[in-house]
C-alpha positions in Angstrom: 99.1 108.0 152.1 102.8 107.8 151.6 102.4 105.7 148.4 99.9 108.2 147.1 102.3 111.1 147.6 105.2 109.2 145.9 102.9 108.4 142.9 101.9 112.0 142.7 105.5 113.1 142.6 106.3 110.6 139.8 103.5 111.9 137.7 104.6 115.5 138.2 108.1 114.5 137.1 106.7 112.8 134.0 104.6 115.8 133.1 107.3 118.4 133.8 110.3 116.7 132.2 109.6 113.6 130.2 106.5 114.6 128.2 108.0 117.9 127.0 111.0 116.1 125.7 108.9 113.6 123.8 107.1 116.5 122.1 110.3 118.1 120.8 110.7 118.4 117.0 113.8 117.0 115.3 115.3 119.9 113.3 118.4 120.8 111.3 119.7 124.3 110.4 121.4 124.9 107.0 124.2 127.4 106.7 122.8 130.9 105.9 123.3 132.4 102.4 125.2 135.6 102.8 124.3 138.6 100.6 126.9 141.4 100.9 127.9 139.5 104.1 131.0 137.3 104.5 130.6 133.5 104.6 132.2 133.4 108.1 129.6 135.9 109.4 126.7 134.1 107.9 128.0 130.8 109.3 128.3 132.4 112.8 124.7 133.5 112.7 123.5 130.0 111.7 125.5 128.5 114.6 123.9 131.0 117.0 120.4 130.1 115.7 121.0 126.4 116.4 121.8 127.3 120.0 118.7 129.6 120.3 116.4 127.0 118.8 117.6 124.5 121.4 117.0 127.0 124.2 113.4 127.3 123.3 112.9 123.7 124.6 110.8 122.8 121.5 113.5 121.4 119.2 116.0 118.6 119.1 118.7 120.4 117.1 121.2 118.4 115.0 124.7 119.6 115.3 126.4 120.9 112.2 129.3 118.5 112.3 127.0 115.4 112.6 124.9 116.7 109.6 128.0 117.3 107.5 129.4 113.8 108.3 126.2 112.0 107.3 125.8 114.0 104.1 129.5 113.4 103.1 129.0 109.7 103.6 126.0 109.8 101.3 127.8 111.9 98.7 125.3 114.7 99.0 126.4 118.2 97.7 125.0 120.5 100.4 126.5 123.6 98.8 124.2 123.2 95.8 121.0 122.6 97.8 118.7 125.7 97.7 115.3 124.5 96.5 112.7 123.0 98.8 112.9 119.7 96.9 116.6 119.5 97.6 116.0 120.4 101.2 113.4 117.7 101.6 115.9 115.1 100.2 118.6 116.3 102.5 116.2 116.1 105.5 115.3 112.6 104.7 118.9 111.5 104.5 119.8 112.9 107.9 116.5 111.8 109.5 114.9 115.1 110.7 111.3 116.4 110.6 112.0 120.0 109.9 114.8 122.0 108.2 115.5 125.7 108.6 117.0 127.5 105.6 117.7 131.2 105.4 119.8 134.2 104.4 121.4 137.3 105.8 121.8 140.4 103.7 123.1 143.9 104.2 122.0 147.1 102.5 124.0 150.0 103.9 123.9 149.7 107.7 120.8 147.6 107.7 121.0 143.8 108.2 118.1 141.6 107.3 117.5 138.0 108.4 115.0 135.8 106.4 114.4 132.2 107.5 111.9 129.6 106.5 110.9 126.3 108.2 110.3 123.5 105.7 108.5 120.2 106.5 110.5 117.2 105.4 107.4 115.1 105.1 105.4 117.4 102.8 108.0 119.9 101.4 105.8 122.8 102.4 107.0 126.0 104.1 105.2 125.8 107.5 106.8 128.9 109.1 108.8 132.0 108.3 110.7 134.5 110.3 112.3 137.9 109.5 114.3 140.3 111.5 115.8 143.7 110.5 118.5 145.5 112.4 120.4 148.7 111.8 123.8 148.8 113.4 126.5 146.4 114.3 126.3 142.8 113.1 127.6 141.7 116.5 124.4 143.0 118.1 122.4 141.2 115.5 124.1 138.0 116.6 123.3 138.6 120.2 119.6 139.6 119.9 118.4 138.8 116.3 118.9 135.1 116.4 116.9 134.7 119.7 114.1 136.7 118.0 114.1 134.5 114.9 114.2 131.3 117.0 111.2 132.4 119.0 109.3 133.2 115.8 110.1 129.8 114.4 109.1 128.1 117.6 105.7 130.0 117.5 106.2 131.5 121.0 106.1 135.2 120.0 104.7 137.4 117.3 107.4 139.9 116.3 104.9 142.8 115.8 103.7 142.6 119.4 107.1 142.0 121.0 109.7 144.2 119.3 113.3 144.0 120.4 114.4 147.2 122.2 117.8 147.3 120.5 116.4 147.2 117.0 115.9 150.5 115.3 113.6 148.9 112.7 110.3 147.2 113.3 110.3 143.4 112.6 107.4 142.2 110.5 104.5 140.3 112.1 104.7 136.6 111.4 102.1 133.8 111.5 102.0 131.4 114.3 104.1 128.3 113.5 102.2 125.0 113.9 104.1 122.0 115.0 103.3 118.3 115.0 104.4 116.3 118.1 107.4 114.1 117.8 106.4 110.4 117.7 109.9 109.1 117.1 112.3 107.5 119.6 113.8 109.7 122.4 117.3 111.0 121.7 119.6 113.4 123.6 118.2 116.8 124.5 121.2 118.7 123.1 121.3 117.1 119.7 119.9 114.5 117.4 122.3 111.6 117.3 122.8 109.9 114.0 121.9 106.2 113.7 122.1 104.2 110.4 118.4 103.3 110.6 117.4 106.9 110.3 118.5 107.2 106.7 115.4 106.8 104.5 117.1 106.9 101.1 120.4 105.6 99.8 122.5 107.7 97.5 123.7 106.2 94.3 126.6 107.6 92.2 127.5 107.5 88.5 131.1 107.4 87.4 133.4 107.1 84.5 136.9 105.5 84.3 139.9 105.2 82.0 142.6 102.6 82.4 146.0 101.7 81.0 146.2 97.9 80.7 149.1 95.5 80.6 147.8 92.2 79.3 149.1 88.7 78.5 148.0 85.1 78.5 148.7 82.3 81.0 148.1 78.6 81.0 149.8 75.1 80.8 150.3 75.4 77.0 151.7 78.9 77.1 155.6 79.0 76.8 157.9 81.6 78.2 158.3 83.5 75.0 154.8 85.2 75.5 155.2 88.8 76.7 152.7 91.4 77.9 151.1 93.8 75.5 149.8 97.3 76.4 146.1 98.1 76.0 143.4 100.3 77.5 139.9 100.1 79.1 137.1 102.7 79.2 134.1 102.1 81.4 131.1 103.6 83.2 129.7 102.4 86.5 127.0 102.9 89.1 127.8 102.9 92.9 124.8 101.7 94.9 125.5 102.2 98.6 124.1 99.5 101.0 125.7 101.0 104.1 128.4 103.4 105.2 131.2 101.3 103.9 129.6 98.8 101.6 128.4 99.3 98.0 127.5 97.3 94.9 129.3 98.4 91.7 128.1 97.2 88.3 130.0 98.4 85.3 130.1 98.3 81.5 133.5 98.4 79.9 135.3 98.2 76.6 138.7 96.6 76.8 141.5 96.3 74.3 144.1 93.7 75.2 146.1 90.8 73.9 149.7 89.4 73.9 152.9 89.2 72.0 155.2 86.3 71.1 158.8 86.7 69.8 161.0 84.2 68.2 163.3 83.3 65.3 162.8 81.7 61.9 165.6 79.7 60.3 168.0 81.0 62.9 168.5 84.4 61.3 165.0 86.0 60.9 163.3 87.5 64.0 159.5 87.5 64.1 157.0 89.1 66.5 153.5 87.6 66.7 150.9 90.1 68.1 147.4 89.3 69.1 144.8 92.0 69.5 141.5 91.2 71.4 138.5 93.5 71.9 136.0 92.7 74.6 132.8 94.1 76.0 133.1 93.5 79.7 130.3 93.6 82.3 131.9 93.4 85.8 129.7 93.2 88.9 131.8 94.1 92.0 131.5 94.5 95.7 133.0 97.9 96.9 134.2 98.0 100.5 135.6 101.2 102.1 135.5 104.8 101.1 133.0 106.0 98.5 134.2 109.6 98.5 134.5 112.2 101.3 136.9 114.8 102.5 140.6 113.9 102.5 141.9 110.6 101.2 139.9 107.3 101.6 140.9 103.7 100.8 138.8 101.0 99.4 139.0 97.4 98.1 136.9 95.6 95.6 136.3 92.2 94.2 133.9 90.3 92.0 133.4 88.7 88.6 133.1 89.9 85.1 131.5 88.4 81.9 133.2 89.3 78.7 131.9 89.2 75.1 134.5 88.9 72.3 134.0 91.7 69.8 137.1 91.1 67.6 140.3 89.0 67.5 143.1 89.7 65.0 146.8 88.9 64.7 149.8 90.3 62.8 153.2 88.8 62.2 156.2 91.0 61.6 159.5 89.5 60.3 162.5 91.7 60.7 160.2 94.7 61.4 158.2 94.2 58.2 154.6 92.9 58.2 154.5 89.3 56.9 151.0 88.2 57.6 147.8 89.3 59.4 144.1 88.3 59.8 141.5 87.0 62.2 142.4 84.6 64.9 140.3 81.5 64.3 138.6 79.1 66.8 138.6 81.6 69.7 135.7 81.3 72.2 133.1 84.1 71.9 133.2 84.9 75.6 135.1 84.6 78.9 134.6 84.8 82.6 137.0 86.9 84.7 137.8 87.1 88.5 138.4 90.7 89.5 140.4 91.8 92.5 141.8 95.3 93.4 141.7 98.4 95.5 142.2 102.1 95.3 142.1 105.6 96.8 139.5 108.3 96.8 141.0 111.9 96.7 138.1 114.0 98.0 134.6 113.3 97.0 135.0 112.7 93.2 138.5 111.7 92.0 139.7 108.2 92.5 142.5 105.8 91.3 142.8 102.1 91.5 144.8 99.0 90.5 142.8 96.0 89.3 143.9 92.4 88.5 141.7 90.6 85.9 142.3 86.8 86.0 140.6 84.8 83.2 138.8 81.7 84.4 137.9 80.2 81.0 140.1 79.0 78.1 140.5 81.1 75.0 140.7 78.1 72.7 139.1 74.7 72.8 142.4 72.8 72.3 144.9 75.3 73.8 145.1 75.8 77.5 145.3 79.6 77.9 143.5 82.4 79.8 143.7 86.2 79.7 145.5 88.0 82.5 145.6 91.8 82.7 146.5 94.5 85.2 144.7 97.9 85.0 145.9 101.2 86.4 142.8 103.4 86.5 141.7 107.0 87.0 138.0 107.6 87.7 135.6 110.3 88.4 132.5 109.8 90.5 129.7 112.2 89.9 
């Protein structure tokens, strides 16, 4: 008899507490668009709606800070997200089932709330809520958000349950249908972020420009060889594998070379200048920041294959050109070891320093390899 009573109590606990939690829908609330209302007031109304949605007991509500953190890590521009297609992409990134988007507008003394509930799975609007109030926006914060949350939760119809403080009648809304949550149980107060929830990885396109200091090194290179300035322009893609790890393939055009100074017959000074142009295809591993608020650091390393496009030389004697032409017997390609690091300033602008160490000889019978250092400014889009 005692065992039967204990079993009954356990079942009651499961029914009253556990099962309702399992049926909660994972939801995120976007910042409201303010029309003739300040950004701070619109943000305060969205914050209150998050609280009221949680109080209905039907939603697991993602906190704004957690949502912003995930989207920043993925390089997602939330401020430009207004269409249902963009909302669906955002919802997939943060791992929720539903997203609430809305606006607050003011015409004279009348404030109007309009919110829509979007399914991340289908992209359809599955619920809407409106609330009109004439008076102080503070009273709208106290009562209006509770009304909107109950409309979205499907627990009231605004036409049959008007708020007593409102001087205008809210419009009747259809019953919101919900699908039970079949995902793993998380906290009741919020949806905690886990890396496995992200369903899509954000890739970024970028452009870079570099000032290059180049020379050659090797057993057959004497100490009269000096660096020569050059430049590099490149485009890249940043494919994120995780929060701090990304693959970074690039295509770059590089202008580099070296100079060699000496004397002829003990009284004439000459300068030999080599100019090399390469098409470089680096494939790098990017570890660290990929762009977010503030300053972020990253390191990178990998290899690059280079295709020689042109190789010319010029010889100046006492500041007058004496000879010029094509450098003969140069190899048509090279392999390069790339090492470096840099800083992201915010979400887009970044700078880096890169060492490019040639791993193959430039000539068959002359032991020399390219060596260059790049100072780069880049823009990630």
